[in-house]
C-alpha positions in Angstrom: 13.0 -7.1 102.2 10.3 -6.9 99.5 11.5 -3.4 98.5 15.0 -4.6 98.1 14.0 -7.5 95.8 11.7 -5.2 93.8 14.6 -2.7 93.3 16.9 -5.5 92.2 14.3 -6.8 89.7 14.0 -3.2 88.3 17.8 -3.0 87.8 17.9 -6.3 86.1 15.2 -5.1 83.6 17.4 -2.2 82.7 20.6 -4.3 82.2 21.6 -4.7 78.6 22.8 -7.9 77.0 26.6 -7.8 76.9 26.9 -7.5 73.1 24.3 -4.7 73.0 26.1 -2.9 75.8 29.4 -3.2 74.0 27.9 -1.8 70.8 26.4 1.2 72.7 29.6 2.0 74.4 31.5 2.0 71.2 28.8 4.1 69.5 29.1 6.6 72.3 32.9 6.8 72.0 32.6 7.2 68.2 30.0 9.9 68.6 32.0 11.9 71.1 35.2 11.6 69.1 33.4 12.8 66.0 31.9 15.7 67.8 35.2 16.7 69.3 37.0 16.2 66.0 39.5 13.6 67.2 40.1 10.0 66.1 39.5 7.0 68.3 43.2 6.0 68.1 44.1 9.5 69.3 41.7 9.2 72.2 43.2 5.8 73.1 46.8 6.9 72.6 47.2 7.8 76.3 48.3 11.3 75.4 47.6 14.1 77.9 47.8 16.9 75.3 45.1 19.4 74.6 41.6 18.5 75.6 42.0 14.7 75.5 42.0 14.4 79.3 38.8 16.4 79.6 37.1 14.2 76.9 38.2 11.1 78.7 36.9 12.4 82.0 33.5 13.2 80.4 33.3 9.8 78.8 34.4 8.0 81.9 31.5 9.6 83.9 28.9 8.5 81.4 30.3 5.1 80.9 30.6 4.5 84.6 27.2 5.9 85.5 25.1 4.8 82.5 26.7 1.5 81.6 28.4 0.4 84.8 31.8 -0.3 83.3 34.5 -1.3 85.7 37.6 1.0 86.1 39.7 -1.6 84.3 37.3 -1.7 81.3 37.1 2.1 81.3 40.9 2.2 81.1 40.9 -0.2 78.2 38.3 1.7 76.3 39.9 5.1 76.9 43.5 4.1 76.4 44.7 4.8 80.0 45.6 2.7 83.0 43.1 1.6 85.6 45.0 3.7 88.1 44.6 6.8 85.8 40.9 6.2 85.6 40.6 5.8 89.4 42.5 9.1 90.0 40.4 10.8 87.3 37.1 9.7 88.8 38.1 10.4 92.4 39.3 13.9 91.5 36.1 14.6 89.7 34.0 13.4 92.7 36.1 15.5 95.1 35.6 18.6 92.9 31.9 17.9 92.5 31.4 17.8 96.3 33.0 21.2 96.8 
């Protein structure tokens, strides 16, 4: 029991205030878009052309793991539906396990 409480306290220490988390998420999206030479509106357009799906997949992995965003929030940030994010993440997990 003590171990569980200690683990929970450690996770709480690592949590960011909402505003700071929001800023970091946007900074990461901007940084990746700049590196990949695409605009943020292009990323959020929902288009499946070129490398946009791969960029969204990479971003979703980081945003899910590092920042704990929900699938719905990921969808809003990346310009796709919650269902699309769910499929993207599950396919990635399935491929990773092979």
